[in-house]
N, C-alpha and C positions, 0 to 999 in steps of 0.2 A: 661440117661436123667431123670431129676427130674421134676415132675409137682406139683405145689402148688395150693391147693383149699382152699379158705377162707370161713369162716362162722362166725356167731355171731353178725353181725351188726344189726342195727335197729333203732327204735325211742325210745328215753328215755327223761324223764324230767331232767332239770338241777338239779344237785346234785346226780343223779343216777349213776349206774354202768353198764358196759358191759364188756364182755370178748370176744375178737376176737381169733379165732383159725385159724391156717394155717397148713393144713394137706398135707404132702408130699407123693408122690406116691412111692418113693423109700427111701433108707436109707440116712439119713442126718448126720450120725455119723461123717463122715470125713469133713463135710463142717462147718467151724468154724465161719464164719462171718454172722451175722444175723441183719437185719435192719427192722424197721417199718417206713414207710413214710405215709404222708397224703397229700391230695390235695383238697383244697376248691375251689368252683367255681370262676373262674377268677383269681386264684392265682397259683403261682408256687408250685411244689411238695416240701414238707418240710420233712426233716429228724426228726423223733420223738424220736427214740431210736436206738442206735447202739451198738451191742454186739460184742466184740472181745475177744474170749476165755471166761474167767470168769468175765470180766468187761463190764458193760453196762453204757453208757452215755446217758443222756436224754436232750432233748431240755428244755430250761428254762421254757417254757410255760406249760410243763407237769410234770416237776420234782416234786416228792412227791405225784403225783396222778396216774401216769401210771407205770406199771411194766411189763417188757418183760421177758419171760422165754421160755424154751424149754424142752421137754421130748423126748430124743433120742429113747427110747424104743418104743414110740408111733409115732415117726417121725412127731412130731407136735410142732409148735411154738405157743406161746400165747402172747396176749397183754391184760393185765388186766387194765381197765380204771375206775377209781373211781372219785367221785366228779366232774362229767362231767359238762362242761359249754357250752353255746350256741356256743362259738367260737371254740369248738372242732368239730363242724359239718364239715364233710369232707368225702371223700372216702379214706379209709385206705388200704395200700398195704404192704404185707410182701415181703421180699427180702433176699434170701440166695445167698452167693457168696464165691468163693475161694475153689476149682476150679469151673469154670463155673458161670453163673449168672442165677438165677431163680426168677421169680416174680409170686405172686398171682394175681388173676383176679381183686381184689379190693372188698372192702366191705363198703357199705354206712353206716355211723353213723350220725344220726340226733339228736341234742339235743335241745329240746324246752325250752323256758324260762317260 
């Protein structure tokens, strides 16, 4: 069983950067699929980045600004977020799957204008 603990969220001004981390309690080497989602108040959960093996696809709204990565040796996933906008404000979730499904607890990101 893998547990994911997120960190790195917070309050930042528009144009700033944050890096979210998602630390796994066990090895993630064999789990190939990695996603980052976000959910803003009153809205549905949105897929922000989806990694399948060596390829990552990004939502149009974050393309060119966000970068998803992982360091297997550290059992950690990352989401680097640059040029943040107020509309990026949401709770962000990491998700690993295949085999099994594992979710982080969520990390609040607030971008002020």
